C-alpha positions, 0 to 999 in steps of 0.5 A: 928773904924779904925784898930789900927796899927799892926805888922806882923813878918817883917812889921809894918802896920799903917795908912798913914800920910802926911809925907809919901808923899816922899816915896809914890811918889817913888811908884806912879812915878815908871812905873813898879809899875803902869803898871797894875794899870790903872792909870798914873805915878805921875810926882810931889810929890804933886800928892802923897800927894793928894792921901794920903789926899784922903786916910785920908778922907776915914779913916774918912768917912769909918773907913777903908783904905790903910795902910803904910807898913813899913819894920821893918828891914830898917824902910822904907815905902816900899809900902801900903796894906789894905782894902778899902770900894768901894762905886762905881760900879766895875764889877757889885758890889758896897758897898764892901770891897776890899783888895789891895797892892802895893810895890816898886820893890826892895821889890817884891818877898819877900812875903811882899804882902802875909804877909801884906794881911794875916794880913788884912784878919785876921783883916777884918774877926776877928776884923771888922765883915766883912763877905766877901772881894773882889779883882781884878787884871789885867789879865797879873799881874801874881804876884798879882794873885799868892798873891791873891790865897795864901791869899785864894781868889777864882777867880770868873769871869773877866771883862773889864777895859779900860787898859784890862781884870781884874780877879775878886776874892772873899773870904768869912769868914768861 
C-alpha cells in the first residue's frame, strides 16, 4: 500500500502530482541542487514532468516512491523526500529501499531534510514492515552526510560513481 499523505510539525508530505512539474523544475534546473546528484540539470519543464511520471509509475509498480514536501507556512513545494525501491545494482546491493531528499537552496539549513527523513524512517519501520534502509551520498556532500547521521544511519563503506566517491549508509530496524 502506498504511504498515505502525512504531516510533520512544519511539513506536508504527499505523493507527487503532474501539477508539481513547475516547482520540480525549479529544483531540477538548479545547479547547486544538482551538484552532487550525478545528473545534468534540466533545461525544460517537460523534463521534470517526465521525472514525475516515472515516480508515478514507481508508485504503481513498487507501492513506494519519493513524495512532494510542502512547507505548511508557505504552502509551497520546497523539494522532495522519501523512500524508493531500488531494483538495480548499486554498490553491490539490489532490491533494497533507499531514502533520499532534495530541497531548493532557500530551504537548506532549516532542518527540513531531517524532519521529512524522520517521518519516512518511522513510516518504513513502523507501518511498511521494512527492516532496513540504505542511503548514499557523494563524499563532498557534507550536508547530506550530516542529515543521514542525524537520522541514525551508519556509514558502512564507500564506492565509486562516475562523478566521484560516494559514502554508503545503512539503518536497521531495532
